[in-house]
C-alpha positions in Angstrom: -154.6 8.4 -22.4 -157.9 6.7 -21.6 -158.8 3.7 -19.6 -161.5 1.4 -20.9 -162.6 -2.0 -19.6 -161.1 -3.6 -22.8 -157.9 -1.6 -23.3 -155.5 1.2 -22.5 -155.9 3.8 -25.2 -152.9 5.9 -26.0 -154.1 8.1 -28.8 -154.5 5.8 -31.8 -152.8 2.9 -30.1 -155.0 0.5 -28.2 -153.3 -2.0 -25.9 -155.6 -4.7 -24.5 -155.0 -5.4 -20.9 -153.6 -8.9 -21.4 -151.3 -7.7 -24.1 -150.2 -4.8 -21.9 -149.5 -7.3 -19.1 -147.5 -9.4 -21.5 -145.5 -6.4 -22.7 -144.8 -5.2 -19.1 -143.8 -8.7 -18.1 -141.4 -9.2 -21.0 -139.7 -5.8 -20.5 -139.4 -6.4 -16.8 -138.0 -9.9 -17.2 -135.5 -9.0 -19.8 -134.3 -5.9 -18.0 -133.9 -7.7 -14.7 -132.3 -10.8 -16.3 -129.9 -8.5 -18.2 -128.8 -6.9 -14.9 -127.8 -10.4 -13.7 -126.0 -11.1 -17.0 -128.6 -13.6 -18.2 -130.1 -11.6 -21.1 -129.2 -14.1 -23.9 -130.7 -17.1 -22.1 -133.7 -15.0 -20.9 -134.7 -14.3 -24.6 -134.8 -18.1 -25.2 -137.0 -18.6 -22.1 -139.3 -15.8 -23.4 -139.4 -17.4 -26.9 -140.4 -20.8 -25.4 -143.0 -19.1 -23.2 -144.6 -17.2 -26.0 -144.6 -20.0 -28.4 -146.1 -22.4 -25.9 -148.8 -19.8 -24.9 -149.6 -19.2 -28.6 -149.7 -23.0 -29.3 -151.9 -23.5 -26.3 -154.3 -21.0 -27.6 -154.3 -22.5 -31.1 -154.9 -26.0 -29.8 -157.7 -24.8 -27.5 -159.4 -23.0 -30.4 -158.6 -25.6 -33.1 -162.2 -25.9 -34.2 -162.3 -22.2 -35.1 -159.5 -22.6 -37.7 -160.5 -23.6 -41.2 -157.8 -26.3 -41.4 -154.9 -27.7 -39.5 -152.5 -25.9 -41.8 -154.2 -22.6 -41.0 -153.9 -23.4 -37.3 -150.2 -24.0 -37.6 -149.7 -20.8 -39.5 -151.9 -19.0 -37.1 -149.5 -19.9 -34.3 -146.9 -17.5 -35.7 -149.4 -14.9 -36.7 -149.7 -13.0 -33.4 -151.8 -10.2 -35.0 -154.9 -12.3 -34.4 -154.3 -12.3 -30.7 -154.8 -15.1 -28.2 -152.5 -16.5 -25.6 -153.0 -19.4 -23.2 -150.9 -18.5 -20.2 -151.9 -21.6 -18.3 -149.7 -23.4 -20.9 -147.1 -20.7 -21.5 -146.0 -20.0 -18.0 -145.3 -23.6 -17.0 -143.4 -24.2 -20.2 -141.4 -21.0 -19.6 -140.5 -22.1 -16.1 -139.4 -25.5 -17.4 -137.4 -23.8 -20.2 -135.7 -21.6 -17.6 -134.8 -24.6 -15.5 -133.5 -26.6 -18.4 -131.5 -23.7 -20.1 -130.2 -22.4 -16.8 -129.5 -25.6 -14.9 -126.8 -24.0 -12.8 -128.1 -20.4 -12.9 -131.9 -20.9 -12.7 -132.1 -19.7 -9.1 -130.7 -16.4 -10.3 -133.7 -15.9 -12.6 -136.2 -16.5 -9.8 -136.1 -12.8 -8.8 -136.5 -11.4 -12.3 -139.2 -14.0 -13.1 -141.2 -13.3 -9.9 -140.8 -9.5 -10.3 -141.9 -9.7 -13.9 -144.9 -11.8 -13.0 -145.9 -9.3 -10.3 -145.5 -6.3 -12.6 -147.5 -8.1 -15.4 -150.4 -8.6 -13.0 -150.8 -4.9 -12.5 -152.5 -4.2 -15.8 -154.8 -7.2 -15.2 -155.7 -5.8 -11.8 -156.7 -2.5 -13.5 -158.8 -4.4 -16.0 -160.5 -6.3 -13.2 -161.2 -3.1 -11.3 -162.8 -1.6 -14.4 -164.9 -4.6 -15.3 -166.2 -5.9 -11.9 -169.8 -5.2 -11.3 -170.6 -2.3 -9.0 -172.1 -3.6 -5.7 -175.5 -2.0 -5.1 -175.5 -1.1 -1.4 -178.4 -2.2 0.7 -180.2 0.6 2.4 -178.4 1.3 5.7 -180.1 0.6 8.9 -179.8 4.2 10.1 -182.1 5.3 7.3 -185.0 3.4 8.6 -184.1 4.5 12.2 -184.2 8.1 11.0 -187.6 7.6 9.5 -188.8 5.9 12.7 -187.5 8.8 14.7 -189.3 11.4 12.6 -192.5 9.4 13.0 -192.1 8.8 16.7 -190.8 12.2 17.9 -192.5 14.6 15.4 -195.5 12.5 14.6 -194.6 12.9 10.9 -197.1 11.6 8.5 -195.9 9.6 5.5 -196.3 12.7 3.3 -194.2 14.8 5.7 -191.5 12.1 5.9 -191.4 12.0 2.0 -191.1 15.8 1.9 -188.2 15.6 4.5 -186.5 12.9 2.3 -186.9 14.9 -0.9 -185.6 18.1 0.8 -182.4 16.5 2.0 -181.9 14.5 -1.2 -182.3 17.7 -3.3 -179.7 19.5 -1.1 -177.3 16.6 -1.4 -177.6 16.3 -5.2 -177.4 20.1 -5.6 -174.1 20.0 -3.7 -172.8 17.1 -5.9 -173.9 18.8 -9.1 -172.1 22.1 -8.0 -168.9 20.2 -7.5 -169.2 18.5 -10.8 -169.9 21.8 -12.6 -166.7 23.3 -11.1 -164.5 20.4 -12.3 -163.6 20.8 -16.0 -162.8 17.1 -16.5 -166.3 15.9 -15.7 -167.9 17.4 -18.8 -167.1 14.2 -20.8 -169.2 12.0 -18.5 -171.7 14.3 -16.7 
């Protein structure tokens, strides 16, 4: 298993984060709905949600299809990917309300739990793709240099030697830790 910003790699299987979120959400929703005796109707809700999300994607990218017929066929060809959840989720909610007029409150818990679980893979993707914040030099670093200059009358060359000495010790300690850990060989 390997985590990349684009997908979860399980050997030869690569699951993109949105598709993994979809899979987790579907499994959680059907399992929780089945526990409440609503499995048959839950599958219809899922079908409406998936078709609406796929149609929303096809309509949003209509200019990329060679013809309208290809776009219509592309809706059912899920191998090409692409889902518009801003269309699919509201349609799924409306389908649940319409199909389960009397029992729709019973699907609120499975729906909410499935949505929460489906957001987990997207959170992992966000954490893998967000830019690393470059820290600003801490204030104490400049105070240390001022202290060296004031108390020990360190020249700029001596301050630079002091910085190099402590940086070298710090990096040597980090490199020793990395050398001891067998899993770091792939990256370091």
